[in-house]
Every structure is written in C-alpha cells, then in structure tokens.
LUMTOR-999426 format. One record per residue: residue number from 0; residue in three letters; x, y, z of N, C-alpha, C in turn. Coordinates in nm, 3 decimals, padded with zeros to 5 digits. Layout:
<recs>
{rec NUM,ala,{X,Y,Z},{X,Y,Z},{X,Y,Z}} ...
</recs>
This chain:
<recs>
{rec 0,met,{04.671,05.843,-04.763},{04.604,05.922,-04.660},{04.476,05.850,-04.616}} {rec 1,his,{04.458,05.840,-04.484},{04.337,05.777,-04.432},{04.216,05.868,-04.451}} {rec 2,ser,{04.103,05.806,-04.477},{03.979,05.883,-04.484},{03.936,05.920,-04.343}} {rec 3,ile,{03.848,06.021,-04.332},{03.798,06.063,-04.201},{03.724,05.948,-04.133}} {rec 4,ala,{03.650,05.871,-04.212},{03.577,05.756,-04.156},{03.674,05.653,-04.098}} {rec 5,glu,{03.786,05.630,-04.167},{03.886,05.535,-04.119},{03.951,05.585,-03.990}} {rec 6,ile,{03.979,05.715,-03.986},{04.040,05.773,-03.866},{03.944,05.765,-03.748}} {rec 7,lys,{03.817,05.793,-03.774},{03.715,05.785,-03.669},{03.708,05.644,-03.610}} {rec 8,ala,{03.711,05.544,-03.698},{03.707,05.405,-03.652},{03.830,05.371,-03.570}} {rec 9,ala,{03.946,05.419,-03.614},{04.071,05.389,-03.544},{04.074,05.455,-03.406}} {rec 10,leu,{04.021,05.578,-03.397},{04.022,05.651,-03.271},{03.925,05.593,-03.169}} {rec 11,ser,{03.833,05.510,-03.214},{03.740,05.447,-03.119},{03.809,05.338,-03.039}} {rec 12,his,{03.930,05.299,-03.083},{04.008,05.198,-03.011},{04.134,05.265,-02.956}} {rec 13,met,{04.246,05.202,-02.966},{04.372,05.257,-02.918},{04.468,05.267,-03.036}} {rec 14,pro,{04.470,05.382,-03.104},{04.553,05.395,-03.224},{04.702,05.396,-03.191}} {rec 15,ala,{04.782,05.362,-03.289},{04.927,05.363,-03.272},{04.976,05.507,-03.260}} {rec 16,lys,{05.083,05.526,-03.182},{05.138,05.660,-03.163},{05.180,05.723,-03.295}} {rec 17,glu,{05.232,05.638,-03.385},{05.276,05.690,-03.514},{05.159,05.747,-03.594}} {rec 18,asp,{05.045,05.676,-03.591},{04.926,05.725,-03.661},{04.877,05.855,-03.600}} {rec 19,leu,{04.876,05.862,-03.468},{04.831,05.985,-03.401},{04.917,06.103,-03.442}} {rec 20,ala,{05.048,06.081,-03.448},{05.139,06.189,-03.485},{05.109,06.239,-03.626}} {rec 21,val,{05.081,06.145,-03.717},{05.048,06.183,-03.855},{04.917,06.260,-03.859}} {rec 22,trp,{04.817,06.212,-03.790},{04.685,06.276,-03.794},{04.688,06.414,-03.730}} {rec 23,arg,{04.774,06.435,-03.632},{04.781,06.567,-03.568},{04.837,06.672,-03.665}} {rec 24,arg,{04.909,06.625,-03.766},{04.959,06.718,-03.868},{04.861,06.735,-03.984}} {rec 25,asp,{04.754,06.656,-03.980},{04.652,06.661,-04.085},{04.570,06.789,-04.068}} {rec 26,glu,{04.561,06.870,-04.173},{04.494,07.000,-04.163},{04.343,06.994,-04.185}} {rec 27,arg,{04.291,06.878,-04.216},{04.146,06.867,-04.237},{04.072,06.894,-04.104}} {rec 28,lys,{03.971,06.982,-04.112},{03.897,07.019,-03.990},{03.828,06.899,-03.927}} {rec 29,gly,{03.777,06.810,-04.011},{03.709,06.691,-03.959},{03.802,06.605,-03.877}} {rec 30,val,{03.927,06.593,-03.922},{04.025,06.513,-03.849},{04.058,06.578,-03.715}} {rec 31,gln,{04.074,06.711,-03.716},{04.109,06.781,-03.593},{03.995,06.776,-03.491}} {rec 32,arg,{03.870,06.778,-03.540},{03.755,06.763,-03.448},{03.755,06.625,-03.384}} {rec 33,leu,{03.786,06.523,-03.465},{03.793,06.387,-03.412},{03.903,06.375,-03.307}} {rec 34,leu,{04.017,06.438,-03.334},{04.128,06.432,-03.239},{04.095,06.506,-03.109}} {rec 35,ala,{04.025,06.619,-03.121},{03.985,06.693,-03.001},{03.893,06.608,-02.914}} {rec 36,ser,{03.800,06.539,-02.978},{03.709,06.451,-02.906},{03.784,06.334,-02.842}} {rec 37,tyr,{03.880,06.280,-02.917},{03.962,06.170,-02.867},{04.043,06.214,-02.745}} {rec 38,asp,{04.102,06.333,-02.751},{04.182,06.384,-02.640},{04.097,06.404,-02.515}} {rec 39,lys,{03.974,06.454,-02.534},{03.885,06.472,-02.419},{03.850,06.338,-02.356}} {rec 40,arg,{03.826,06.238,-02.441},{03.793,06.106,-02.390},{03.910,06.047,-02.312}} {rec 41,cys,{04.030,06.066,-02.365},{04.150,06.016,-02.296},{04.169,06.086,-02.161}} {rec 42,ala,{04.141,06.217,-02.158},{04.154,06.292,-02.034},{04.053,06.242,-01.930}} {rec 43,arg,{03.930,06.214,-01.975},{03.829,06.162,-01.882},{03.870,06.025,-01.828}} {rec 44,met,{03.924,05.942,-01.915},{03.967,05.809,-01.873},{04.083,05.817,-01.774}} {rec 45,ala,{04.175,05.910,-01.798},{04.289,05.927,-01.707},{04.242,05.978,-01.571}} {rec 46,ala,{04.147,06.071,-01.573},{04.093,06.125,-01.448},{04.019,06.017,-01.370}} {rec 47,glu,{03.943,05.933,-01.441},{03.870,05.825,-01.376},{03.966,05.722,-01.317}} {rec 48,lys,{04.073,05.693,-01.390},{04.174,05.599,-01.339},{04.238,05.653,-01.212}} {rec 49,glu,{04.264,05.784,-01.210},{04.323,05.847,-01.092},{04.224,05.845,-00.975}} {rec 50,arg,{04.095,05.869,-01.004},{03.993,05.867,-00.899},{03.980,05.728,-00.838}} {rec 51,leu,{03.980,05.626,-00.923},{03.970,05.489,-00.873},{04.092,05.450,-00.790}} {rec 52,ala,{04.209,05.500,-00.830},{04.330,05.472,-00.752},{04.318,05.533,-00.612}} {rec 53,ala,{04.262,05.655,-00.606},{04.241,05.720,-00.476},{04.137,05.645,-00.394}} {rec 54,leu,{04.038,05.587,-00.463},{03.932,05.513,-00.395},{03.986,05.384,-00.332}} {rec 55,met,{04.099,05.337,-00.382},{04.161,05.216,-00.328},{04.259,05.246,-00.214}} {rec 56,glu,{04.275,05.373,-00.178},{04.375,05.409,-00.078},{04.353,05.343,00.058}} {rec 57,pro,{04.229,05.339,00.113},{04.211,05.270,00.242},{04.250,05.123,00.236}} {rec 58,glu,{04.217,05.058,00.124},{04.258,04.919,00.106},{04.410,04.908,00.097}} {rec 59,arg,{04.469,05.002,00.024},{04.614,04.998,00.002},{04.690,05.011,00.135}} {rec 60,ile,{04.638,05.091,00.226},{04.702,05.106,00.357},{04.708,04.972,00.429}} {rec 61,phe,{04.599,04.898,00.422},{04.598,04.764,00.483},{04.690,04.669,00.407}} {rec 62,trp,{04.687,04.673,00.275},{04.773,04.584,00.195},{04.920,04.604,00.229}} {rec 63,glu,{04.960,04.730,00.245},{05.100,04.761,00.273},{05.143,04.710,00.411}} {rec 64,gln,{05.044,04.683,00.497},{05.073,04.626,00.629},{05.071,04.473,00.627}} {rec 65,gly,{05.048,04.416,00.508},{05.051,04.271,00.495},{04.915,04.203,00.495}} {rec 66,phe,{04.808,04.282,00.506},{04.673,04.225,00.499},{04.635,04.205,00.352}} {rec 67,val,{04.593,04.086,00.317},{04.567,04.054,00.176},{04.422,04.076,00.137}} {rec 68,his,{04.332,04.013,00.211},{04.189,04.023,00.180},{04.124,04.132,00.266}} {rec 69,val,{04.100,04.247,00.204},{04.039,04.360,00.275},{03.894,04.372,00.230}} {rec 70,ala,{03.802,04.351,00.321},{03.659,04.354,00.288},{03.600,04.491,00.318}} {rec 71,gly,{03.499,04.527,00.240},{03.420,04.646,00.267},{03.276,04.606,00.287}} {rec 72,thr,{03.205,04.677,00.374},{03.065,04.645,00.398},{02.981,04.771,00.405}} {rec 73,asp,{02.857,04.760,00.359},{02.764,04.873,00.361},{02.622,04.818,00.353}} {rec 74,glu,{02.525,04.906,00.374},{02.385,04.864,00.372},{02.301,04.958,00.287}} {rec 75,ala,{02.182,04.911,00.257},{02.081,04.993,00.189},{01.948,04.969,00.259}} {rec 76,gly,{01.879,05.078,00.290},{01.745,05.063,00.347},{01.731,05.094,00.494}} {rec 77,arg,{01.815,05.182,00.550},{01.799,05.218,00.691},{01.683,05.315,00.710}} {rec 78,gly,{01.661,05.403,00.611},{01.563,05.509,00.630},{01.421,05.483,00.585}} {rec 79,pro,{01.396,05.392,00.490},{01.261,05.375,00.436},{01.159,05.327,00.540}} {rec 80,leu,{01.033,05.358,00.511},{00.923,05.312,00.595},{00.888,05.167,00.568}} {rec 81,ala,{00.922,05.119,00.450},{00.883,04.984,00.409},{00.997,04.915,00.335}} {rec 82,gly,{00.991,04.782,00.337},{01.091,04.704,00.266},{01.200,04.653,00.357}} {rec 83,pro,{01.289,04.571,00.303},{01.394,04.509,00.383},{01.514,04.601,00.405}} {rec 84,leu,{01.595,04.562,00.500},{01.730,04.616,00.514},{01.821,04.517,00.443}} {rec 85,val,{01.902,04.566,00.350},{01.994,04.478,00.276},{02.137,04.523,00.304}} {rec 86,thr,{02.218,04.430,00.348},{02.358,04.457,00.379},{02.446,04.368,00.291}} {rec 87,ala,{02.561,04.421,00.252},{02.653,04.343,00.169},{02.796,04.360,00.218}} {rec 88,ala,{02.878,04.260,00.191},{03.022,04.268,00.214},{03.092,04.218,00.089}} {rec 89,val,{03.201,04.286,00.053},{03.272,04.255,-00.071},{03.422,04.258,-00.047}} {rec 90,ile,{03.492,04.162,-00.104},{03.639,04.167,-00.110},{03.676,04.183,-00.257}} {rec 91,leu,{03.748,04.289,-00.287},{03.794,04.315,-00.424},{03.940,04.273,-00.440}} {rec 92,pro,{03.980,04.237,-00.562},{04.122,04.211,-00.587},{04.201,04.341,-00.583}} {rec 93,his,{04.332,04.331,-00.585},{04.416,04.451,-00.578},{04.406,04.535,-00.706}} {rec 94,glu,{04.372,04.472,-00.817},{04.354,04.544,-00.943},{04.209,04.528,-00.987}} {rec 95,ile,{04.142,04.639,-01.014},{04.002,04.633,-01.057},{03.981,04.716,-01.182}} {rec 96,asp,{03.878,04.683,-01.255},{03.837,04.761,-01.372},{03.687,04.788,-01.356}} {rec 97,leu,{03.656,04.888,-01.274},{03.517,04.920,-01.241},{03.492,05.070,-01.258}} {rec 98,pro,{03.501,05.120,-01.382},{03.478,05.264,-01.404},{03.341,05.306,-01.356}} {rec 99,gly,{03.338,05.418,-01.285},{03.211,05.469,-01.233},{03.181,05.422,-01.092}} {rec 100,leu,{03.264,05.332,-01.036},{03.241,05.283,-00.900},{03.242,05.399,-00.802}} {rec 101,asn,{03.138,05.406,-00.719},{03.125,05.516,-00.624},{03.015,05.481,-00.526}} {rec 102,asp,{02.992,05.570,-00.432},{02.874,05.560,-00.345},{02.752,05.535,-00.434}} {rec 103,ser,{02.675,05.432,-00.404},{02.564,05.392,-00.492},{02.466,05.505,-00.518}} {rec 104,lys,{02.451,05.596,-00.421},{02.357,05.707,-00.439},{02.404,05.805,-00.546}} {rec 105,lys,{02.534,05.802,-00.577},{02.589,05.894,-00.677},{02.598,05.833,-00.816}} {rec 106,val,{02.560,05.706,-00.827},{02.572,05.634,-00.955},{02.435,05.622,-01.020}} {rec 107,pro,{02.420,05.660,-01.147},{02.291,05.646,-01.215},{02.242,05.502,-01.213}} {rec 108,pro,{02.109,05.480,-01.207},{02.054,05.344,-01.196},{02.106,05.246,-01.301}} {rec 109,lys,{02.113,05.289,-01.426},{02.159,05.199,-01.532},{02.303,05.155,-01.508}} {rec 110,arg,{02.387,05.250,-01.467},{02.528,05.216,-01.441},{02.540,05.130,-01.315}} {rec 111,arg,{02.453,05.154,-01.216},{02.452,05.070,-01.096},{02.428,04.924,-01.131}} {rec 112,glu,{02.329,04.902,-01.219},{02.296,04.766,-01.260},{02.416,04.700,-01.329}} {rec 113,ala,{02.483,04.776,-01.416},{02.601,04.722,-01.486},{02.714,04.693,-01.387}} {rec 114,leu,{02.734,04.786,-01.293},{02.840,04.767,-01.193},{02.813,04.645,-01.106}} {rec 115,tyr,{02.687,04.619,-01.077},{02.650,04.501,-00.998},{02.708,04.375,-01.064}} {rec 116,asp,{02.685,04.361,-01.194},{02.737,04.244,-01.266},{02.890,04.245,-01.270}} {rec 117,glu,{02.949,04.362,-01.293},{03.095,04.371,-01.303},{03.161,04.339,-01.169}} {rec 118,ile,{03.100,04.385,-01.059},{03.154,04.355,-00.926},{03.149,04.205,-00.900}} {rec 119,leu,{03.038,04.141,-00.934},{03.027,03.997,-00.913},{03.130,03.921,-00.997}} {rec 120,gln,{03.163,03.973,-01.114},{03.263,03.909,-01.199},{03.404,03.923,-01.142}} {rec 121,gln,{03.434,04.041,-01.086},{03.571,04.070,-01.046},{03.601,04.045,-00.898}} {rec 122,ala,{03.501,04.050,-00.813},{03.522,04.036,-00.669},{03.574,03.897,-00.633}} {rec 123,leu,{03.645,03.890,-00.523},{03.692,03.762,-00.470},{03.584,03.694,-00.387}} {rec 124,ala,{03.499,03.775,-00.322},{03.392,03.720,-00.239},{03.284,03.827,-00.219}} {rec 125,val,{03.158,03.782,-00.216},{03.044,03.872,-00.196},{02.937,03.801,-00.112}} {rec 126,thr,{02.895,03.864,-00.003},{02.781,03.813,00.074},{02.676,03.922,00.088}} {rec 127,val,{02.551,03.878,00.102},{02.438,03.970,00.120},{02.348,03.914,00.230}} {rec 128,arg,{02.299,04.002,00.316},{02.198,03.963,00.415},{02.074,04.049,00.395}} {rec 129,ile,{01.958,03.985,00.395},{01.830,04.053,00.377},{01.747,04.033,00.504}} {rec 130,leu,{01.710,04.145,00.569},{01.629,04.139,00.691},{01.493,04.203,00.667}} {rec 131,gly,{01.388,04.136,00.711},{01.253,04.187,00.697},{01.216,04.285,00.807}} {rec 132,pro,{01.098,04.346,00.797},{01.056,04.448,00.893},{01.040,04.396,01.036}} {rec 133,gln,{00.999,04.271,01.052},{00.984,04.218,01.188},{01.119,04.216,01.259}} {rec 134,glu,{01.223,04.173,01.189},{01.358,04.170,01.247},{01.408,04.311,01.275}} {rec 135,ile,{01.381,04.403,01.183},{01.423,04.543,01.201},{01.356,04.602,01.324}} {rec 136,asp,{01.225,04.580,01.339},{01.151,04.635,01.453},{01.197,04.572,01.584}} {rec 137,thr,{01.233,04.445,01.581},{01.276,04.376,01.703},{01.413,04.425,01.749}} {rec 138,leu,{01.505,04.439,01.655},{01.643,04.475,01.690},{01.663,04.626,01.705}} {rec 139,asn,{01.591,04.705,01.630},{01.607,04.848,01.597},{01.702,04.856,01.478}} {rec 140,ile,{01.687,04.959,01.398},{01.755,04.964,01.269},{01.908,04.969,01.284}} {rec 141,tyr,{01.956,05.039,01.388},{02.101,05.049,01.406},{02.161,04.911,01.436}} {rec 142,gln,{02.102,04.840,01.531},{02.153,04.708,01.566},{02.136,04.609,01.451}} {rec 143,ala,{02.025,04.623,01.378},{02.003,04.536,01.262},{02.114,04.554,01.160}} {rec 144,ala,{02.150,04.681,01.134},{02.256,04.710,01.037},{02.391,04.660,01.089}} {rec 145,lys,{02.418,04.686,01.215},{02.546,04.646,01.274},{02.563,04.495,01.273}} {rec 146,gln,{02.461,04.423,01.320},{02.469,04.277,01.323},{02.479,04.218,01.182}} {rec 147,ser,{02.409,04.280,01.088},{02.412,04.231,00.950},{02.550,04.249,00.888}} {rec 148,met,{02.613,04.364,00.915},{02.748,04.386,00.864},{02.845,04.282,00.921}} {rec 149,gln,{02.834,04.257,01.051},{02.921,04.157,01.113},{02.899,04.020,01.050}} {rec 150,met,{02.773,03.985,01.028},{02.743,03.854,00.971},{02.795,03.842,00.828}} {rec 151,cys,{02.775,03.946,00.749},{02.823,03.943,00.611},{02.975,03.928,00.606}} {rec 152,leu,{03.044,04.000,00.692},{03.190,03.994,00.693},{03.241,03.857,00.737}} {rec 153,thr,{03.176,03.797,00.834},{03.225,03.669,00.888},{03.179,03.549,00.805}} {rec 154,his,{03.094,03.572,00.706},{03.049,03.461,00.621},{03.095,03.475,00.476}} {rec 155,leu,{03.194,03.559,00.452},{03.251,03.568,00.318},{03.321,03.437,00.281}} {rec 156,ser,{03.315,03.400,00.154},{03.376,03.274,00.111},{03.528,03.277,00.120}} {rec 157,ala,{03.586,03.397,00.112},{03.729,03.416,00.139},{03.739,03.495,00.270}} {rec 158,ala,{03.804,03.438,00.369},{03.809,03.503,00.500},{03.883,03.636,00.492}} {rec 159,pro,{03.821,03.744,00.541},{03.888,03.875,00.536},{03.999,03.885,00.640}} {rec 160,asp,{04.106,03.955,00.603},{04.215,03.983,00.697},{04.192,04.116,00.768}} {rec 161,ala,{04.114,04.205,00.703},{04.083,04.336,00.758},{03.951,04.381,00.696}} {rec 162,ala,{03.889,04.481,00.759},{03.759,04.526,00.710},{03.745,04.677,00.717}} {rec 163,leu,{03.667,04.729,00.624},{03.635,04.872,00.617},{03.484,04.887,00.622}} {rec 164,thr,{03.435,04.982,00.703},{03.291,05.004,00.713},{03.258,05.149,00.688}} {rec 165,asp,{03.131,05.173,00.653},{03.083,05.309,00.631},{03.032,05.366,00.763}} {rec 166,ala,{03.125,05.421,00.841},{03.093,05.488,00.968},{03.022,05.398,01.068}} {rec 167,met,{03.049,05.268,01.063},{02.989,05.175,01.158},{03.101,05.106,01.237}} {rec 168,pro,{03.118,05.141,01.365},{03.222,05.074,01.445},{03.184,04.929,01.471}} {rec 169,leu,{03.272,04.838,01.435},{03.249,04.695,01.455},{03.366,04.635,01.531}} {rec 170,ser,{03.339,04.529,01.603},{03.443,04.454,01.672},{03.439,04.311,01.624}} {rec 171,leu,{03.544,04.271,01.551},{03.552,04.136,01.496},{03.678,04.068,01.550}} {rec 172,val,{03.663,03.946,01.597},{03.776,03.874,01.656},{03.885,03.851,01.552}} {rec 173,gly,{04.004,03.902,01.580},{04.118,03.879,01.494},{04.120,03.956,01.364}} {rec 174,ile,{04.023,04.047,01.347},{04.014,04.123,01.222},{04.013,04.273,01.253}} {rec 175,pro,{04.117,04.347,01.216},{04.114,04.492,01.237},{04.008,04.557,01.149}} {rec 176,val,{03.936,04.654,01.207},{03.828,04.721,01.135},{03.852,04.871,01.138}} {rec 177,lys,{03.838,04.935,01.022},{03.846,05.080,01.011},{03.712,05.133,00.964}} {rec 178,asp,{03.648,05.218,01.048},{03.521,05.277,01.004},{03.548,05.417,00.950}} {rec 179,leu,{03.498,05.442,00.830},{03.524,05.567,00.758},{03.394,05.645,00.742}} {rec 180,val,{03.395,05.771,00.782},{03.280,05.858,00.755},{03.270,05.879,00.605}} {rec 181,his,{03.150,05.864,00.550},{03.129,05.867,00.404},{03.217,05.763,00.335}} {rec 182,gly,{03.228,05.648,00.399},{03.316,05.543,00.348},{03.280,05.494,00.210}} {rec 183,asp,{03.150,05.501,00.174},{03.110,05.452,00.041},{03.160,05.541,-00.071}} {rec 184,ala,{03.210,05.660,-00.037},{03.270,05.748,-00.137},{03.422,05.756,-00.120}} {rec 185,arg,{03.477,05.679,-00.024},{03.620,05.686,00.005},{03.692,05.553,-00.010}} {rec 186,ser,{03.617,05.445,-00.019},{03.677,05.311,-00.028},{03.610,05.233,-00.139}} {rec 187,ala,{03.690,05.169,-00.223},{03.636,05.091,-00.334},{03.554,04.972,-00.285}} {rec 188,ala,{03.603,04.903,-00.182},{03.532,04.785,-00.132},{03.398,04.824,-00.070}} {rec 189,ile,{03.396,04.935,00.005},{03.269,04.981,00.064},{03.175,05.026,-00.047}} {rec 190,ala,{03.228,05.097,-00.146},{03.144,05.141,-00.259},{03.085,05.021,-00.332}} {rec 191,ala,{03.166,04.917,-00.351},{03.117,04.796,-00.417},{03.006,04.731,-00.335}} {rec 192,ala,{03.024,04.727,-00.203},{02.921,04.671,-00.115},{02.793,04.754,-00.122}} {rec 193,ser,{02.808,04.886,-00.131},{02.690,04.973,-00.139},{02.614,04.949,-00.268}} {rec 194,ile,{02.686,04.925,-00.378},{02.622,04.895,-00.506},{02.545,04.763,-00.498}} {rec 195,ile,{02.610,04.660,-00.445},{02.545,04.529,-00.433},{02.420,04.538,-00.346}} {rec 196,ala,{02.431,04.607,-00.233},{02.317,04.619,-00.142},{02.204,04.699,-00.206}} {rec 197,lys,{02.239,04.811,-00.269},{02.138,04.899,-00.328},{02.063,04.830,-00.442}} {rec 198,val,{02.136,04.767,-00.533},{02.072,04.701,-00.647},{01.984,04.585,-00.599}} {rec 199,thr,{02.035,04.508,-00.504},{01.957,04.397,-00.449},{01.827,04.448,-00.389}} {rec 200,arg,{01.837,04.553,-00.310},{01.716,04.606,-00.245},{01.620,04.668,-00.346}} {rec 201,asp,{01.672,04.742,-00.442},{01.585,04.804,-00.543},{01.506,04.699,-00.619}} {rec 202,arg,{01.571,04.587,-00.651},{01.502,04.480,-00.723},{01.389,04.421,-00.637}} {rec 203,ile,{01.415,04.408,-00.508},{01.311,04.357,-00.417},{01.193,04.453,-00.413}} {rec 204,met,{01.223,04.584,-00.409},{01.115,04.683,-00.401},{01.031,04.685,-00.529}} {rec 205,val,{01.093,04.661,-00.643},{01.017,04.651,-00.769},{00.923,04.532,-00.763}} {rec 206,glu,{00.970,04.420,-00.707},{00.884,04.303,-00.692},{00.770,04.330,-00.595}} {rec 207,leu,{00.800,04.401,-00.485},{00.695,04.432,-00.387},{00.590,04.525,-00.446}} {rec 208,asp,{00.631,04.608,-00.542},{00.535,04.698,-00.608},{00.431,04.617,-00.685}} {rec 209,gln,{00.472,04.502,-00.736},{00.377,04.416,-00.807},{00.281,04.348,-00.709}} {rec 210,thr,{00.333,04.312,-00.593},{00.250,04.244,-00.492},{00.158,04.341,-00.420}} {rec 211,tyr,{00.208,04.462,-00.396},{00.130,04.564,-00.324},{00.120,04.690,-00.409}} {rec 212,pro,{00.038,04.688,-00.514},{00.027,04.805,-00.602},{-00.037,04.923,-00.529}} {rec 213,gly,{00.000,05.042,-00.575},{-00.060,05.162,-00.520},{00.032,05.242,-00.430}} {rec 214,tyr,{00.137,05.178,-00.378},{00.227,05.248,-00.286},{00.347,05.311,-00.358}} {rec 215,gly,{00.367,05.274,-00.483},{00.478,05.330,-00.560},{00.614,05.279,-00.518}} {rec 216,phe,{00.619,05.155,-00.467},{00.746,05.102,-00.416},{00.857,05.098,-00.522}} {rec 217,ser,{00.822,05.077,-00.648},{00.925,05.069,-00.751},{00.995,05.202,-00.772}} {rec 218,ser,{00.927,05.312,-00.741},{00.987,05.444,-00.759},{01.038,05.503,-00.628}} {rec 219,asn,{00.960,05.492,-00.520},{01.005,05.554,-00.394},{01.091,05.460,-00.308}} {rec 220,lys,{01.097,05.333,-00.346},{01.179,05.232,-00.277},{01.146,05.220,-00.129}} {rec 221,gly,{01.023,05.258,-00.092},{00.979,05.245,00.047},{00.997,05.370,00.130}} {rec 222,tyr,{01.062,05.473,00.073},{01.077,05.600,00.145},{00.943,05.673,00.152}} {rec 223,gly,{00.935,05.768,00.245},{00.808,05.835,00.272},{00.777,05.949,00.177}} {rec 224,ser,{00.763,05.919,00.050},{00.722,06.021,-00.047},{00.576,06.057,-00.022}} {rec 225,lys,{00.531,06.167,-00.080},{00.392,06.209,-00.062},{00.297,06.101,-00.114}} {rec 226,ala,{00.329,06.044,-00.230},{00.244,05.940,-00.287},{00.236,05.819,-00.194}} {rec 227,his,{00.349,05.785,-00.133},{00.353,05.672,-00.040},{00.267,05.701,00.083}} {rec 228,leu,{00.282,05.821,00.140},{00.204,05.857,00.258},{00.055,05.864,00.227}} {rec 229,asp,{00.022,05.914,00.109},{-00.118,05.918,00.067},{-00.173,05.775,00.055}} {rec 230,ala,{-00.090,05.684,00.001},{-00.133,05.545,-00.014},{-00.153,05.478,00.122}} {rec 231,leu,{-00.068,05.512,00.219},{-00.085,05.458,00.354},{-00.220,05.498,00.411}} {rec 232,ala,{-00.258,05.625,00.389},{-00.386,05.673,00.440},{-00.503,05.607,00.369}} {rec 233,ala,{-00.486,05.582,00.238},{-00.596,05.529,00.158},{-00.604,05.376,00.162}} {rec 234,leu,{-00.488,05.310,00.161},{-00.484,05.165,00.146},{-00.447,05.090,00.273}} {rec 235,gly,{-00.388,05.161,00.369},{-00.347,05.097,00.492},{-00.204,05.047,00.489}} {rec 236,val,{-00.168,04.973,00.592},{-00.031,04.927,00.613},{-00.014,04.786,00.557}} {rec 237,thr,{00.097,04.762,00.487},{00.126,04.628,00.434},{00.213,04.550,00.534}} {rec 238,pro,{00.228,04.421,00.514},{00.318,04.343,00.601},{00.465,04.385,00.590}} {rec 239,trp,{00.499,04.462,00.486},{00.637,04.505,00.467},{00.667,04.641,00.528}} {rec 240,his,{00.568,04.705,00.590},{00.593,04.832,00.658},{00.651,04.808,00.798}} {rec 241,arg,{00.739,04.899,00.839},{00.807,04.887,00.968},{00.721,04.950,01.077}} {rec 242,arg,{00.685,04.871,01.176},{00.592,04.917,01.280},{00.653,05.019,01.375}} {rec 243,thr,{00.784,05.026,01.384},{00.849,05.121,01.475},{00.879,05.254,01.408}} {rec 244,tyr,{00.843,05.268,01.281},{00.866,05.392,01.207},{00.735,05.471,01.199}} {rec 245,glu,{00.744,05.601,01.219},{00.627,05.685,01.197},{00.609,05.708,01.047}} {rec 246,pro,{00.484,05.720,00.998},{00.358,05.725,01.072},{00.297,05.589,01.102}} {rec 247,ile,{00.365,05.480,01.065},{00.308,05.348,01.089},{00.292,05.323,01.238}} {rec 248,lys,{00.388,05.369,01.318},{00.382,05.350,01.463},{00.254,05.412,01.519}} {rec 249,gly,{00.220,05.531,01.470},{00.097,05.596,01.516},{-00.027,05.522,01.474}} {rec 250,leu,{-00.025,05.470,01.352},{-00.140,05.393,01.302},{-00.157,05.264,01.382}} {rec 251,ala,{-00.045,05.204,01.421},{-00.051,05.077,01.494},{-00.117,05.093,01.630}} {rec 252,ser,{-00.109,05.213,01.686},{-00.172,05.236,01.817},{-00.323,05.251,01.806}} {rec 253,arg,{-00.372,05.272,01.681},{-00.516,05.296,01.663},{-00.586,05.188,01.580}} {rec 254,leu,{-00.507,05.115,01.499},{-00.568,05.020,01.406},{-00.510,04.880,01.424}} {rec 255,ala,{-00.586,04.782,01.384},{-00.534,04.645,01.381},{-00.457,04.626,01.251}} {rec 256,leu,{-00.328,04.599,01.262},{-00.243,04.587,01.143},{-00.211,04.441,01.115}} {rec 257,pro,{-00.187,04.408,00.988},{-00.145,04.270,00.956},{-00.008,04.243,01.014}} {rec 258,pro,{00.025,04.119,01.044},{00.158,04.087,01.099},{00.269,04.132,01.004}} {rec 259,ala,{00.378,04.181,01.062},{00.492,04.221,00.980},{00.563,04.098,00.926}} {rec 260,ile,{00.614,04.111,00.806},{00.689,04.002,00.743},{00.817,03.973,00.821}} {rec 261,ser,{00.844,03.845,00.842},{00.970,03.802,00.902},{01.056,03.740,00.793}} {rec 262,glu,{01.175,03.794,00.776},{01.267,03.740,00.674},{01.410,03.761,00.718}} {rec 263,asp,{01.491,03.658,00.704},{01.633,03.668,00.736},{01.707,03.573,00.643}} {rec 264,lys,{01.765,03.630,00.537},{01.836,03.551,00.437},{01.982,03.594,00.429}} {rec 265,leu,{02.071,03.498,00.426},{02.212,03.524,00.403},{02.252,03.456,00.273}} {rec 266,leu,{02.298,03.536,00.177},{02.330,03.485,00.044},{02.480,03.502,00.016}} {rec 267,lys,{02.543,03.395,-00.026},{02.682,03.402,-00.072},{02.677,03.410,-00.224}} {rec 268,leu,{02.694,03.531,-00.277},{02.684,03.550,-00.421},{02.811,03.510,-00.493}} {rec 269,lys,{02.920,03.501,-00.419},{03.048,03.459,-00.480},{03.143,03.411,-00.371}} 
</recs>
C-alpha cells in the first residue's frame, strides 16, 4: 500500500490509470481528499484546454481555407496621457501551450510576464513598434495605432497569409484581414499580441518612472489617475506627455512646455 505522501507526490504528475483506480478504492480520508483535489485540478485543466481551443477558432477558420500563417495584432497605450503607443503583431503555430492566454487586461501582471516569455518561445514571428508622443500628436492616436498595426504585420519575419485585428479595419495588399470586436478576448494571436504590447509598454513606463519621479508612472502607466493629475499640477509636463490630450492640451496653451519626445522603433523580437 502506498503512503499518503507517496500518493500526493504521484498525483502532482500524471499517475497511471491503474494506480488511480486502486486509490479511488482506498478508504483513507487523506487519500480521498488528495483525489478530490486532483480531480478539481484536472477539471480546471480540461476547461482551460477547451477555452484555448475556442480562442483559436478565428485562426482555425483561416487555416481551413488554406491560409497557413495567421497573424494577430493589437496595441497598448491608446488612452494614457503619457508614454508611448506600443503595437505588436504575432504569428502563432497551430498548436500552442499558453495556459492563461487572454486579453492582457484580464491577465494578472505576474502571469503576463510569464506569458510574454512563453509567447516568444512558441511564436513563429513577433514584431513590435514603439511610437513616442510627438508621433502620436502628429498623426492622432487612431492613425498612429492603425499605421503601427499595418507596419507590424508587414514586417513580420514570417510573411502572414491572413491577419486578425482587435476592431481595427485594415487594408493590406494580398492579405485578407478580419477585424473582431473584443478581438483580444476572441483570438489567440490577437491576445498574444496584446500581451507582448502590454508587457513591453509597462516595462517602458517603469523605466520612465525612474527618469521622471513623482508622476507614479510605474503604477498608473501614464493614465490620468488622481496622483498623476496632482503631479502634473505640481511638477509640470514631461517630454513624454501627449500635447493633444487634456489636461496637457490646456496647459500647453498657457505655459511653455518642453519639446515632446520623438521615438519610432520597430523591433523584430522573433
């Protein structure tokens, strides 16, 4: 007879069906508690596998039509008062192992960081574009996001056969594009792009917090929190603030502001 400690160790992996059958007949309460926990874990894993399969459905529709490389694209940073706009495009293989993959806003920060590494390991291609506030103000945020998505998609190391976007209509020569409302929660490739974009941008904002202390960039990520707005009133506008966004726009009409940062980087991460 196996000890409870031995059974616990075995259940942490994938026990043999024969062993499971024996343990289910074991009347020890400790064994039955371990089995109940094991069954719940298996149910969660099965549900997650089913969810991920559903998340691949938009890609699968393209695959069934003969398109092999289906890219997803998304951005992070359309709403904040400060910081860059970061856009990403990702092509995933037909089989993935990315538990927890979802719209980046629904994924806890620690899991987002882990998924970032896992996506880079498993993806076929990943590109990122980083735009500074001067470019955002010149183009307007919608055009900046649209142009960045197009650029990321057309500069992937593996040429996409089709593309999926998060509610952004795009026109790409020779590449069919499907824009999905709430696409980052409906498509694995878009969700992966949202994770890459979000983590990249969050890391930049943490760095900016060191350069411009007092604004709380590491926590508010450039959004207009009360602490951020109070800092604007007390400390003024940084080069990373967007001049076309209120309240910076109002301040610009009354005060001499430092020049906005100009930045345009395209990174091929894989």
